[in-house]
Structure formats: C-alpha cells, structure tokens
C-alpha positions as CSV (number, residue, x, y, z in Angstrom):
1,X,114.6,77.3,89.7
2,X,113.8,77.3,86.0
3,X,111.0,75.0,84.7
4,X,111.0,74.4,81.0
5,X,107.6,74.8,79.4
6,X,106.3,73.4,76.1
7,X,104.7,76.2,74.2
8,X,102.8,73.8,72.0
9,X,100.8,72.5,75.0
10,X,97.5,74.2,76.0
11,X,98.4,74.1,79.7
12,X,101.5,74.7,81.9
13,X,101.6,71.7,84.2
14,X,103.8,71.7,87.3
15,X,104.6,69.0,89.8
16,X,103.3,70.3,93.2
17,X,104.2,68.8,96.6
18,X,101.3,68.9,99.1
19,X,101.9,68.4,102.8
20,X,98.8,67.5,104.9
21,X,98.0,66.4,108.4
22,X,99.1,62.9,107.9
23,X,100.8,62.5,104.5
24,X,102.7,64.1,101.7
25,X,101.6,63.8,98.1
26,X,102.8,65.0,94.7
27,X,100.3,66.0,92.1
28,X,100.3,67.6,88.7
29,X,98.6,71.0,88.6
30,X,97.8,73.5,85.9
31,X,99.2,77.0,86.5
32,X,96.1,79.1,86.8
33,X,96.5,82.8,87.6
34,X,92.7,83.1,87.2
35,X,92.0,80.8,90.1
36,X,91.7,82.6,93.5
37,X,92.6,79.5,95.4
38,X,94.7,76.4,94.8
39,X,92.3,73.6,94.0
40,X,92.7,69.9,94.9
41,X,90.4,66.9,94.4
42,X,88.5,65.3,97.2
43,X,90.5,62.0,97.2
44,X,93.8,63.9,97.5
45,X,92.4,66.0,100.5
46,X,91.3,62.7,102.2
47,X,94.7,61.0,101.5
48,X,96.4,64.0,103.1
49,X,94.3,63.5,106.3
50,X,91.4,66.0,105.8
51,X,87.7,65.5,105.8
52,X,86.5,68.3,103.5
53,X,82.8,67.5,104.2
54,X,83.1,68.9,107.7
55,X,84.7,72.2,106.7
56,X,82.6,75.2,107.7
57,X,84.7,77.4,105.5
58,X,83.2,77.4,101.9
59,X,83.4,79.4,98.8
60,X,81.3,79.6,95.6
61,X,83.0,78.6,92.4
62,X,81.7,78.9,88.8
63,X,82.1,75.8,86.8
64,X,81.2,75.3,83.1
65,X,77.6,74.6,83.9
66,X,76.8,75.9,87.4
67,X,77.8,77.7,90.6
68,X,78.8,75.4,93.4
69,X,79.8,75.9,97.1
70,X,83.0,74.0,97.8
71,X,84.9,73.5,101.1
72,X,88.2,75.3,101.9
73,X,90.8,73.6,104.0
74,X,94.3,74.7,105.0
75,X,97.2,72.6,104.0
76,X,100.3,72.4,106.1
77,X,102.6,73.3,103.2
78,X,102.8,73.5,99.4
79,X,106.1,73.1,97.6
80,X,106.6,74.2,94.0
81,X,109.9,74.5,92.0
82,X,111.9,74.8,95.2
83,X,109.6,77.4,96.9
84,X,107.5,76.5,99.9
85,X,104.6,78.1,101.6
86,X,103.0,77.0,104.9
87,X,99.3,77.2,105.9
88,X,97.8,77.5,102.4
89,X,94.0,77.7,101.9
90,X,92.9,75.4,99.2
91,X,89.5,74.7,97.6
92,X,88.4,71.1,97.4
93,X,86.7,70.2,94.2
94,X,87.0,67.5,91.6
95,X,88.0,68.6,88.1
96,X,86.2,66.9,85.2
97,X,87.3,63.3,84.6
98,X,89.0,64.1,81.3
99,X,91.2,66.8,82.9
100,X,94.9,66.3,82.3
101,X,95.8,67.6,85.7
102,X,94.9,66.8,89.4
103,X,94.3,70.4,90.4
104,X,94.9,74.1,89.9
105,X,97.8,76.1,91.2
106,X,96.0,79.4,92.0
107,X,96.6,82.7,93.7
108,X,96.4,81.5,97.3
109,X,99.9,80.1,96.6
110,X,101.1,82.3,93.7
111,X,100.4,85.7,95.3
112,X,103.4,85.0,97.7
113,X,106.0,84.8,94.9
114,X,107.2,86.4,91.7
115,X,106.3,84.4,88.7
116,X,108.5,85.0,85.7
117,X,106.9,83.5,82.6
118,X,109.2,83.6,79.6
119,X,107.1,82.2,76.8
120,X,109.5,83.1,74.0
121,X,112.4,81.5,75.9
122,X,110.3,78.5,76.9
123,X,110.6,78.6,80.7
124,X,109.2,79.9,83.9
125,X,110.7,80.8,87.3
126,X,109.2,81.1,90.7
127,X,111.0,83.2,93.3
128,X,110.5,85.0,96.5
C-alpha cells in the first residue's frame, strides 16, 4: 500500500492501529528509523489494558535532557499501511506536550518489513 508523504513537512506521520489486551486504538506516529522500539504514551498503554508501572522489562532511553528508564510492554498487534505484526515490544514514554504525534514507529516494528521511501516521488510503501 502506498502512503503519500508531504515533503515540506518535517515529519512523516502515519496512522497506526494498536491492539492491546482489552482495546484497539489508532494513533498518529512519526516514522523513526533511529528508534529501537515503537514508543507509545502512558495513557494509550493504559487504554489498551496495560499497567506499564508493573513491567519488570525496562530500557534506558536518551531524551533531550536526560537518560530515563522506561517500561517495555508487548502489544498484541500493530497494524500499519495494511501490514500487521503480532507480539510487538513497545516502550512506554510520553513525548513532549508540543509533539505533533502520539508516538514513534520504531524498529521493533519496522525491522520486519521492507520500507521503500521515495522522497522524490512523494510516497512510501511498507511490504513484507
């Protein structure tokens, strides 16, 4: 499936379907090939039926001002541009309030697909 991108925008923002323990939710995520994990905010994790505070699995992330330990949880499924992946590890951390996106679409999802980014033509494709 092709997704048209606006080359004048500073981010590539994609609609991402998240399937959790008790709910489904669609969020806008920035495509981020520099992020090791998909990242979702705390409130979204909680709406999906998770309690990130009790997760024993944690990673260190570097923010603009510090290094923080954040919980990892495993989502039931993530759906992006017609491609689905089950049992995806995601980091739970709130982005700054002025962020234009709800989270980051990182490598814990992207590593499982071919990402064809055609800047000159103005689109991207995600395929198995």
